[in-house]
C-alpha positions in Angstrom: -3.4 21.8 40.8 0.0 22.5 39.1 -1.8 24.3 36.3 -3.7 26.4 38.9 -0.5 27.2 40.7 1.2 28.2 37.5 -1.6 30.5 36.5 -1.6 32.1 40.0 2.1 32.8 39.7 1.6 34.4 36.2 3.1 31.5 34.2 1.1 29.9 31.4 0.2 26.2 31.9 2.4 23.7 30.2 1.4 22.8 26.7 0.7 19.2 25.9 1.1 17.8 22.4 -1.7 15.4 21.4 -0.2 12.0 20.5 -1.2 10.1 17.4 -1.5 6.4 17.4 0.5 4.0 15.2 -1.3 3.9 11.8 0.9 1.1 10.5 -1.5 -1.8 11.2 -4.3 0.1 9.5 -2.3 0.8 6.4 -1.1 -2.8 6.3 -4.6 -4.1 6.5 -5.8 -1.7 3.8 -3.0 -2.9 1.6 -3.8 -6.6 2.4 -7.5 -6.3 1.7 -7.2 -4.6 -1.7 -4.2 -6.7 -2.7 -6.1 -9.9 -1.9 -9.1 -8.8 -3.9 -7.1 -7.8 -7.0 -4.8 -10.8 -6.7 -7.9 -13.1 -6.7 -8.8 -11.6 -10.1 -5.2 -11.7 -11.4 -4.8 -15.4 -10.4 -8.1 -16.1 -12.3 -9.6 -17.5 -9.0 -12.6 -15.2 -9.4 -14.3 -13.6 -12.4 -12.9 -10.3 -13.8 -16.4 -9.0 -13.7 -15.9 -7.9 -10.1 -13.1 -5.4 -11.0 -15.4 -2.3 -10.5 -15.8 -3.4 -6.9 -12.1 -4.0 -6.5 -11.4 -0.5 -8.0 -13.7 1.2 -5.6 -12.2 -0.6 -2.6 -8.7 0.2 -4.0 -9.5 3.9 -4.4 -11.0 4.5 -1.0 -9.7 1.8 1.4 -6.4 0.8 -0.3 -5.6 4.3 -1.5 -7.2 6.8 0.8 -6.6 4.9 4.0 -2.9 4.2 3.2 -2.3 7.7 2.1 -3.7 9.1 5.3 -1.9 6.5 7.4 1.3 7.3 5.7 1.0 10.9 6.5 0.3 10.0 10.1 3.4 7.9 10.2 5.4 10.8 8.8 4.0 13.1 11.5 5.0 10.5 14.1 8.6 10.5 12.8 8.5 7.1 11.0 9.9 8.1 7.6 10.1 4.5 6.3 6.5 3.6 6.9 5.3 7.1 6.0 7.0 6.9 2.5 5.9 3.3 2.0 2.3 3.7 2.9 1.8 7.1 1.2 3.4 5.8 -2.0 1.3 2.7 -2.1 -1.8 4.6 -1.2 -1.1 6.8 -4.2 -0.5 3.7 -6.3 -4.0 2.3 -5.5 -5.6 5.7 -6.2 -3.7 6.0 -9.5 -4.5 2.4 -10.5 -8.2 2.9 -9.8 -8.3 6.1 -11.8 -6.3 4.7 -14.7 -8.4 1.6 -15.0 -11.7 3.4 -14.5 -11.2 6.7 -16.4 -8.0 7.1 -18.3 -7.0 3.7 -19.9 -9.9 4.0 -22.4 -8.1 7.1 -23.9 -5.1 4.9 -24.8 -5.3 3.0 -28.1 -6.5 -0.6 -27.4 -3.2 -2.2 -28.7 -1.2 0.0 -26.3 -3.3 -0.4 -23.1 -1.2 -3.4 -21.9 1.9 -1.3 -22.5 0.5 1.6 -20.5 -0.5 -0.6 -17.6 2.8 -2.4 -17.8 4.6 1.0 -17.6 2.7 1.9 -14.4 3.5 -1.5 -12.8 7.2 -1.3 -13.8 7.5 2.2 -12.3 5.9 1.1 -9.0 8.0 -2.1 -9.1 11.1 0.2 -9.1 9.6 2.2 -6.2 9.0 -1.1 -4.4 12.7 -2.1 -5.1 13.9 1.2 -3.6 11.8 0.5 -0.5 13.2 -3.0 -0.3 16.7 -1.6 -0.3 15.7 0.8 2.5 14.0 -2.1 4.5 17.2 -3.9 5.5 17.2 -2.3 8.9 13.7 -3.6 9.6 12.5 -7.1 10.2 13.1 -10.2 8.0 9.3 -10.4 7.4 9.2 -6.8 6.1 12.2 -7.6 3.8 10.6 -10.8 2.7 7.2 -9.1 2.0 8.9 -6.4 -0.1 10.9 -9.0 -2.0 7.6 -10.8 -2.9 6.0 -7.4 -3.7 8.8 -6.5 -6.1 8.5 -9.9 -7.8 4.7 -9.4 -8.0 5.0 -6.0 -9.6 7.5 -7.2 -12.2 5.5 -10.3 -13.0 2.3 -8.3 -13.5 4.2 -5.6 -15.5 5.7 -8.1 -17.9 2.5 -10.0 -18.2 0.5 -6.8 -19.0 3.2 -5.3 -21.2 3.7 -8.4 -23.3 0.1 -9.8 -23.0 1.4 -12.9 -21.3 -1.6 -14.2 -19.3 0.3 -16.9 -17.5 2.6 -14.3 -16.0 -0.4 -12.3 -14.8 -1.8 -15.5 -13.1 1.6 -16.1 -11.4 1.6 -12.5 -10.3 -1.8 -13.0 -8.9 -0.6 -15.9 -6.7 2.5 -14.0 -5.5 0.1 -11.1 -4.8 -1.9 -13.4 -2.6 1.3 -14.2 -0.7 2.0 -10.5 -0.3 -1.5 -9.8 1.0 -1.0 -12.6 3.6 2.3 -11.2 4.7 0.8 -7.7 5.0 -2.0 -9.1 7.2 0.6 -10.9 9.3 2.7 -7.8 9.7 -0.5 -5.8 10.8 -1.2 -8.4 13.4 2.4 -8.5 14.6 2.6 -4.8 14.8 -0.7 -4.4 16.6 0.1 -7.1 19.1 3.4 -5.6 19.8 1.8 -2.3 20.9 -1.1 -3.7 22.9 
C-alpha cells in the first residue's frame, strides 16, 4: 500500500536492491573438492591416470565456481574473500590449461621448471593472502599456512624433480582440503 500511496502522490516507489547470498561456502567447497582430488594423486594414493578427470573438475568446479564466487564476494563488499577466491579460481583454470594444452610446448627437460614456476608464483600469492588473513579466524590463518607450505613443497618437488617432496605436498594438500571443507561448514552453519 505504501507503493500505491507513493504513486498516487506522484513519487516513484522506493527502489530495492537485490541481495546476494554469501558465496564463501560454495567457493571453499569447490576448493576442497578439487584440492582433495589432486592431492590424492600427488600423495600417490591414487593412480596418476585419473589426472584428466581432475583437470576437468579443476577447470569447471575448482576454477569457474571459485572465480564466480569471488566476484560475488567482491560485489558483497568482502574484499578478502573476493580476492582469495577469484585468485585461486584463476589458479585452477590456469593449472588445468597448462597441464592439458600448454605444457607440451615446453621442452621435456624444462616442464618441471615451468610447473614449479607456476607453483612458486601462486605460493607467493598465498603468502600475501596469509599476511592479509591475520584479522580473520585462526582456522583461516592455519589453512593458509598449510596452503603456503603445500605450494612451496609442490613447487620445489616439481622444479627439482624430487618426488618425495611432491608426495609430502600431496599430504599437506589433503590437510588443506579438509580445512577448507571445515571452513565451508563453519561459515554455512554461522549464517543458517
